[in-house]
N, CA and C atoms as an extended XYZ file, in Angstrom:
348
Properties=species:S:1:pos:R:3:atomname:S:1:resname:S:1:resid:I:1 pbc="F F F"
N       140.906     -119.995      -68.799 N   MET     1
C       140.213     -119.662      -67.378 CA  MET     1
C       138.999     -120.386      -67.323 C   MET     1
N       138.891     -120.809      -65.970 N   MET     2
C       137.493     -121.399      -65.835 CA  MET     2
C       136.870     -120.660      -64.843 C   MET     2
N       135.628     -120.785      -64.949 N   ARG     3
C       134.532     -120.163      -64.007 CA  ARG     3
C       134.060     -121.141      -63.260 C   ARG     3
N       133.812     -120.573      -61.801 N   ARG     4
C       133.385     -121.586      -61.044 CA  ARG     4
C       131.987     -121.507      -60.962 C   ARG     4
N       131.211     -122.528      -61.080 N   ALA     5
C       129.770     -122.571      -60.799 CA  ALA     5
C       129.286     -123.126      -59.455 C   ALA     5
N       128.086     -122.420      -59.325 N   GLY     6
C       127.679     -122.946      -57.920 CA  GLY     6
C       127.331     -121.658      -57.071 C   GLY     6
N       127.801     -121.699      -55.814 N   ARG     7
C       127.696     -120.487      -54.922 CA  ARG     7
C       128.365     -119.470      -55.278 C   ARG     7
N       127.998     -118.198      -55.139 N   PRO     8
C       128.847     -117.043      -55.405 CA  PRO     8
C       129.907     -116.914      -54.323 C   PRO     8
N       130.992     -116.238      -54.591 N   GLY     9
C       132.123     -116.151      -53.767 CA  GLY     9
C       131.987     -115.110      -52.646 C   GLY     9
N       132.935     -114.865      -51.928 N   LEU    10
C       132.808     -113.997      -50.771 CA  LEU    10
C       132.245     -112.495      -51.160 C   LEU    10
N       132.973     -111.940      -52.280 N   ILE    11
C       132.709     -110.532      -52.752 CA  ILE    11
C       131.201     -110.578      -53.120 C   ILE    11
N       130.673     -111.513      -53.825 N   GLY    12
C       129.506     -111.583      -54.340 CA  GLY    12
C       128.410     -111.534      -53.191 C   GLY    12
N       128.695     -112.373      -52.280 N   MET    13
C       127.677     -112.389      -51.073 CA  MET    13
C       127.813     -111.107      -50.445 C   MET    13
N       128.822     -110.452      -50.183 N   ALA    14
C       128.921     -109.191      -49.614 CA  ALA    14
C       128.229     -108.052      -50.449 C   ALA    14
N       128.306     -108.259      -51.549 N   ALA    15
C       127.539     -107.528      -52.514 CA  ALA    15
C       126.140     -107.536      -52.333 C   ALA    15
N       125.543     -108.717      -52.530 N   ARG    16
C       124.189     -109.024      -52.310 CA  ARG    16
C       123.552     -108.570      -50.893 C   ARG    16
N       124.313     -108.899      -49.903 N   THR    17
C       123.945     -108.554      -48.524 CA  THR    17
C       123.893     -106.859      -48.429 C   THR    17
N       124.857     -106.287      -48.860 N   ALA    18
C       124.733     -104.728      -49.145 CA  ALA    18
C       123.702     -104.237      -49.828 C   ALA    18
N       123.246     -104.901      -50.961 N   VAL    19
C       121.966     -104.483      -51.721 CA  VAL    19
C       120.604     -104.565      -50.818 C   VAL    19
N       120.656     -105.884      -50.384 N   VAL    20
C       119.440     -106.194      -49.493 CA  VAL    20
C       119.405     -105.216      -48.414 C   VAL    20
N       120.425     -105.082      -47.649 N   ALA    21
C       120.425     -104.213      -46.608 CA  ALA    21
C       119.875     -102.751      -46.762 C   ALA    21
N       120.614     -102.196      -48.010 N   GLY    22
C       120.191     -100.902      -48.525 CA  GLY    22
C       118.819     -100.894      -48.905 C   GLY    22
N       118.121     -101.913      -49.496 N   THR    23
C       116.862     -101.723      -50.077 CA  THR    23
C       115.853     -101.887      -48.801 C   THR    23
N       116.255     -102.534      -47.866 N   ALA    24
C       115.375     -102.631      -46.338 CA  ALA    24
C       115.511     -101.215      -45.798 C   ALA    24
N       116.776     -100.655      -45.739 N   THR    25
C       116.601      -99.369      -45.053 CA  THR    25
C       115.823      -98.320      -45.845 C   THR    25
N       115.757      -98.317      -47.059 N   ALA    26
C       115.017      -97.366      -47.951 CA  ALA    26
C       113.567      -97.565      -47.626 C   ALA    26
N       113.096      -99.063      -47.915 N   VAL    27
C       111.819      -99.283      -47.537 CA  VAL    27
C       111.422      -98.929      -46.033 C   VAL    27
N       112.172      -99.117      -45.195 N   SER    28
C       111.791      -98.783      -43.730 CA  SER    28
C       111.779      -97.231      -43.493 C   SER    28
N       112.744      -96.505      -44.289 N   GLY    29
C       112.541      -95.140      -44.014 CA  GLY    29
C       110.995      -94.614      -44.812 C   GLY    29
N       110.669      -94.983      -45.903 N   ASN    30
C       109.496      -94.672      -46.485 CA  ASN    30
C       108.540      -94.950      -45.662 C   ASN    30
N       108.430      -96.283      -45.114 N   VAL    31
C       107.193      -96.682      -44.296 CA  VAL    31
C       107.226      -95.803      -42.981 C   VAL    31
N       108.421      -95.417      -42.224 N   GLN    32
C       108.348      -94.472      -41.334 CA  GLN    32
C       107.779      -93.107      -41.746 C   GLN    32
N       108.222      -92.862      -42.618 N   ARG    33
C       107.725      -91.204      -43.149 CA  ARG    33
C       106.224      -91.235      -43.316 C   ARG    33
N       105.831      -92.371      -44.160 N   ARG    34
C       104.307      -92.450      -44.504 CA  ARG    34
C       103.572      -92.538      -43.036 C   ARG    34
N       104.073      -93.343      -42.024 N   GLN    35
C       103.283      -93.562      -40.749 CA  GLN    35
C       103.373      -91.888      -40.102 C   GLN    35
N       104.636      -91.399      -40.229 N   GLN    36
C       104.601      -89.911      -39.415 CA  GLN    36
C       103.585      -89.047      -39.884 C   GLN    36
N       103.573      -89.159      -41.296 N   GLY    37
C       102.629      -88.268      -42.205 CA  GLY    37
C       101.109      -88.558      -41.697 C   GLY    37
N       100.766      -89.883      -41.566 N   ARG    38
C        99.400      -90.162      -41.071 CA  ARG    38
C        99.104      -89.598      -39.827 C   ARG    38
N       100.113      -89.776      -38.848 N   ALA    39
C       100.085      -89.367      -37.670 CA  ALA    39
C        99.821      -87.944      -37.447 C   ALA    39
N       100.691      -87.042      -38.200 N   ASP    40
C       100.868      -85.645      -38.232 CA  ASP    40
C        99.171      -85.210      -38.610 C   ASP    40
N        98.794      -85.691      -39.894 N   ALA    41
C        97.453      -85.564      -40.263 CA  ALA    41
C        96.366      -85.651      -39.353 C   ALA    41
N        96.442      -86.861      -38.656 N   LYS    42
C        95.373      -87.209      -37.507 CA  LYS    42
C        95.405      -86.148      -36.515 C   LYS    42
N        96.599      -85.535      -36.062 N   TYR    43
C        96.721      -84.762      -34.975 CA  TYR    43
C        96.080      -83.366      -35.494 C   TYR    43
N        96.581      -82.841      -36.811 N   ASP    44
C        96.036      -81.548      -37.266 CA  ASP    44
C        94.461      -81.718      -37.345 C   ASP    44
N        93.890      -82.820      -37.783 N   GLN    45
C        92.346      -83.037      -37.739 CA  GLN    45
C        91.912      -82.935      -36.259 C   GLN    45
N        92.510      -83.595      -35.541 N   GLN    46
C        92.014      -83.336      -33.884 CA  GLN    46
C        92.037      -82.000      -33.456 C   GLN    46
N        93.041      -81.284      -33.766 N   GLN    47
C        93.186      -79.923      -33.371 CA  GLN    47
C        92.128      -79.000      -34.007 C   GLN    47
N        91.980      -79.265      -35.391 N   TYR    48
C        90.935      -78.543      -35.964 CA  TYR    48
C        89.603      -78.729      -35.357 C   TYR    48
N        89.247      -80.229      -34.983 N   GLU    49
C        87.887      -80.403      -34.393 CA  GLU    49
C        87.669      -79.710      -33.082 C   GLU    49
N        88.808      -79.666      -32.344 N   ALA    50
C        88.864      -79.064      -30.984 CA  ALA    50
C        88.598      -77.606      -31.180 C   ALA    50
N        89.101      -76.932      -32.094 N   GLN    51
C        88.886      -75.493      -32.161 CA  GLN    51
C        87.445      -75.184      -32.769 C   GLN    51
N        87.035      -76.108      -33.483 N   GLN    52
C        85.488      -75.800      -33.918 CA  GLN    52
C        84.596      -76.246      -32.750 C   GLN    52
N        84.850      -77.058      -31.982 N   GLN    53
C        84.131      -77.289      -30.784 CA  GLN    53
C        84.161      -76.256      -29.873 C   GLN    53
N        85.239      -75.761      -29.589 N   GLN    54
C        85.431      -74.321      -28.720 CA  GLN    54
C        84.805      -73.259      -29.182 C   GLN    54
N        84.784      -73.135      -30.523 N   ALA    55
C        84.064      -71.761      -31.061 CA  ALA    55
C        82.635      -72.090      -31.022 C   ALA    55
N        82.152      -73.357      -31.186 N   ALA    56
C        80.702      -73.499      -30.800 CA  ALA    56
C        80.253      -73.180      -29.599 C   ALA    56
N        81.019      -73.735      -28.556 N   MET    57
C        80.713      -73.507      -27.070 CA  MET    57
C        80.804      -72.032      -26.943 C   MET    57
N        81.812      -71.317      -27.421 N   ASP    58
C        81.904      -69.766      -27.059 CA  ASP    58
C        80.658      -69.079      -27.633 C   ASP    58
N        80.192      -69.428      -28.968 N   ALA    59
C        79.046      -68.852      -29.381 CA  ALA    59
C        77.891      -69.271      -28.657 C   ALA    59
N        77.701      -70.247      -28.249 N   ALA    60
C        76.489      -70.747      -27.491 CA  ALA    60
C        76.433      -70.015      -26.188 C   ALA    60
N        77.622      -69.845      -25.386 N   ALA    61
C        77.603      -69.008      -24.087 CA  ALA    61
C        77.373      -67.449      -24.509 C   ALA    61
N        77.794      -67.038      -25.694 N   ALA    62
C        77.399      -65.657      -25.836 CA  ALA    62
C        75.981      -65.601      -26.053 C   ALA    62
N        75.495      -66.659      -26.852 N   GLN    63
C        73.993      -66.405      -27.168 CA  GLN    63
C        73.224      -66.522      -25.821 C   GLN    63
N        73.636      -67.227      -24.992 N   ALA    64
C        73.090      -67.439      -23.514 CA  ALA    64
C        73.079      -66.182      -22.691 C   ALA    64
N        73.992      -65.522      -22.832 N   VAL    65
C        74.267      -64.283      -22.161 CA  VAL    65
C        73.285      -63.113      -22.730 C   VAL    65
N        73.277      -63.333      -24.049 N   ALA    66
C        72.530      -62.266      -24.814 CA  ALA    66
C        71.012      -62.260      -24.540 C   ALA    66
N        70.573      -63.708      -24.297 N   ASN    67
C        69.085      -63.873      -24.132 CA  ASN    67
C        68.789      -64.017      -22.694 C   ASN    67
N        69.834      -63.727      -21.816 N   ALA    68
C        69.446      -63.767      -20.231 CA  ALA    68
C        68.660      -62.453      -19.833 C   ALA    68
N        67.680      -62.857      -19.051 N   GLN    69
C        66.886      -61.674      -18.607 CA  GLN    69
C        67.486      -60.895      -17.459 C   GLN    69
N        67.344      -59.701      -17.327 N   PRO    70
C        68.059      -59.154      -16.183 CA  PRO    70
C        67.257      -59.424      -14.843 C   PRO    70
N        68.183      -59.625      -13.668 N   ALA    71
C        67.660      -59.975      -12.427 CA  ALA    71
C        66.626      -58.849      -11.898 C   ALA    71
N        66.721      -57.679      -12.335 N   TYR    72
C        65.644      -56.758      -11.874 CA  TYR    72
C        65.115      -56.173      -13.195 C   TYR    72
N        63.954      -55.388      -12.835 N   ALA    73
C        63.179      -54.710      -13.992 CA  ALA    73
C        63.907      -53.451      -13.879 C   ALA    73
N        64.228      -52.727      -14.996 N   PRO    74
C        64.764      -51.533      -15.076 CA  PRO    74
C        63.824      -50.410      -14.857 C   PRO    74
N        64.130      -49.374      -14.160 N   PRO    75
C        63.059      -48.362      -13.627 CA  PRO    75
C        62.407      -47.926      -14.896 C   PRO    75
N        61.025      -47.404      -14.647 N   PRO    76
C        60.475      -46.695      -15.726 CA  PRO    76
C        61.079      -45.567      -16.213 C   PRO    76
N        60.885      -44.970      -17.427 N   PRO    77
C        61.491      -43.742      -17.785 CA  PRO    77
C        60.982      -42.710      -16.884 C   PRO    77
N        61.688      -41.548      -16.606 N   ALA    78
C        61.410      -40.606      -15.600 CA  ALA    78
C        60.439      -39.653      -16.391 C   ALA    78
N        59.375      -39.389      -15.442 N   ALA    79
C        58.315      -38.364      -16.036 CA  ALA    79
C        58.895      -36.928      -16.404 C   ALA    79
N        58.411      -36.301      -17.134 N   ALA    80
C        58.769      -34.827      -17.435 CA  ALA    80
C        58.713      -33.921      -16.282 C   ALA    80
N        59.485      -33.197      -16.042 N   PRO    81
C        59.404      -32.279      -14.665 CA  PRO    81
C        58.069      -31.554      -14.700 C   PRO    81
N        57.504      -31.635      -13.544 N   ALA    82
C        56.102      -30.895      -13.620 CA  ALA    82
C        56.193      -29.534      -13.663 C   ALA    82
N        57.465      -28.937      -13.277 N   GLY    83
C        57.418      -27.398      -13.520 CA  GLY    83
C        57.379      -26.775      -14.860 C   GLY    83
N        57.771      -27.636      -15.779 N   ASN    84
C        57.683      -27.195      -17.226 CA  ASN    84
C        56.084      -27.363      -17.734 C   ASN    84
N        55.594      -28.479      -17.300 N   ASP    85
C        54.140      -28.711      -17.707 CA  ASP    85
C        53.273      -27.676      -17.192 C   ASP    85
N        53.588      -27.084      -15.649 N   MET    86
C        52.772      -26.283      -15.052 CA  MET    86
C        52.857      -24.752      -15.711 C   MET    86
N        54.379      -24.421      -16.176 N   MET    87
C        54.508      -23.238      -16.790 CA  MET    87
C        53.716      -23.085      -18.084 C   MET    87
N        53.558      -24.368      -18.816 N   ALA    88
C        52.977      -24.387      -20.153 CA  ALA    88
C        51.449      -23.969      -20.055 C   ALA    88
N        50.802      -24.710      -18.695 N   GLN    89
C        49.411      -24.473      -18.444 CA  GLN    89
C        49.173      -23.167      -18.160 C   GLN    89
N        50.076      -22.518      -17.206 N   LEU    90
C        49.787      -21.191      -16.823 CA  LEU    90
C        49.937      -20.120      -17.910 C   LEU    90
N        50.825      -20.562      -18.825 N   THR    91
C        50.872      -19.662      -20.070 CA  THR    91
C        49.664      -19.712      -21.073 C   THR    91
N        49.194      -20.920      -20.902 N   GLN    92
C        48.073      -21.090      -21.849 CA  GLN    92
C        46.631      -20.408      -21.295 C   GLN    92
N        46.685      -20.444      -19.861 N   LEU    93
C        45.537      -19.665      -19.151 CA  LEU    93
C        45.676      -18.216      -19.366 C   LEU    93
N        46.968      -17.672      -19.221 N   ALA    94
C        47.137      -16.292      -19.319 CA  ALA    94
C        46.668      -15.852      -20.657 C   ALA    94
N        47.112      -16.694      -21.801 N   THR    95
C        46.584      -16.386      -23.175 CA  THR    95
C        45.183      -16.457      -23.126 C   THR    95
N        44.693      -17.351      -22.679 N   LEU    96
C        42.990      -17.304      -22.898 CA  LEU    96
C        42.341      -16.252      -22.137 C   LEU    96
N        43.060      -15.798      -20.895 N   HIS    97
C        42.670      -14.651      -20.077 CA  HIS    97
C        42.747      -13.322      -20.790 C   HIS    97
N        44.004      -13.213      -21.595 N   SER    98
C        44.252      -12.063      -22.377 CA  SER    98
C        43.333      -11.833      -23.585 C   SER    98
N        42.851      -13.093      -24.077 N   GLN    99
C        42.118      -12.955      -25.216 CA  GLN    99
C        40.699      -12.843      -25.066 C   GLN    99
N        40.386      -12.653      -23.612 N   GLY   100
C        38.944      -12.516      -23.176 CA  GLY   100
C        38.047      -13.767      -23.063 C   GLY   100
N        38.647      -14.720      -23.394 N   ILE   101
C        37.885      -16.094      -23.297 CA  ILE   101
C        37.755      -16.355      -22.009 C   ILE   101
N        38.486      -16.197      -21.012 N   LEU   102
C        38.380      -16.372      -19.444 CA  LEU   102
C        37.982      -15.095      -18.689 C   LEU   102
N        37.302      -15.159      -17.961 N   SER   103
C        37.025      -13.734      -17.063 CA  SER   103
C        38.127      -13.792      -16.011 C   SER   103
N        38.045      -12.661      -15.182 N   ASP   104
C        39.112      -12.738      -14.233 CA  ASP   104
C        38.931      -13.716      -13.038 C   ASP   104
N        37.544      -13.958      -12.734 N   GLU   105
C        37.056      -15.059      -11.686 CA  GLU   105
C        37.547      -16.294      -12.292 C   GLU   105
N        37.313      -16.706      -13.609 N   GLU   106
C        37.518      -18.072      -14.049 CA  GLU   106
C        39.082      -18.164      -14.172 C   GLU   106
N        39.717      -17.207      -14.641 N   PHE   107
C        41.253      -17.291      -14.622 CA  PHE   107
C        41.801      -17.620      -13.147 C   PHE   107
N        41.189      -16.926      -12.215 N   ALA   108
C        41.729      -17.033      -10.825 CA  ALA   108
C        41.589      -18.194      -10.321 C   ALA   108
N        40.543      -18.777      -10.569 N   ALA   109
C        39.951      -20.152      -10.004 CA  ALA   109
C        40.814      -21.166      -10.695 C   ALA   109
N        41.005      -21.105      -12.062 N   ALA   110
C        41.851      -22.122      -12.764 CA  ALA   110
C        43.266      -22.201      -12.260 C   ALA   110
N        44.035      -20.824      -11.931 N   LYS   111
C        45.079      -20.737      -11.653 CA  LYS   111
C        45.230      -21.295       -9.983 C   LYS   111
N        44.378      -21.069       -9.522 N   ALA   112
C        44.516      -21.674       -7.940 CA  ALA   112
C        44.409      -23.080       -7.861 C   ALA   112
N        43.411      -23.628       -8.812 N   LYS   113
C        43.400      -25.178       -9.014 CA  LYS   113
C        44.659      -25.609       -9.326 C   LYS   113
N        45.213      -25.132      -10.426 N   LEU   114
C        46.482      -25.725      -10.987 CA  LEU   114
C        47.826      -25.611      -10.042 C   LEU   114
N        47.793      -24.343       -9.036 N   LEU   115
C        48.816      -24.330       -8.086 CA  LEU   115
C        48.679      -25.313       -6.983 C   LEU   115
N        47.598      -25.707       -6.814 N   SER   116
C        47.205      -26.423       -5.665 CA  SER   116
C        47.675      -27.859       -5.641 C   SER   116
């Protein structure tokens, strides 16, 4: 039996074409997956940066609100009711009068001055 030298036969050529096509498909799939992975990573990085920027803006806004001065001045604290203070002074005058430190006239003058 004699072997033919030279060009491959039809079956050899079909087999070679199938191998080349299969290799091209595998390489193409790998390239596509790699490109998609890079695109996904870039998208994830952009989303992360956007979230960080939004968080920084929210923090700055909260700080600005915290540092803002009120548009009006708050009212001063209310003074203690005068009635309680007056009662304390009258009680003190009565104590001084009962101890004999104040005379009747001094007690009456101090009481009149306090009540007026």
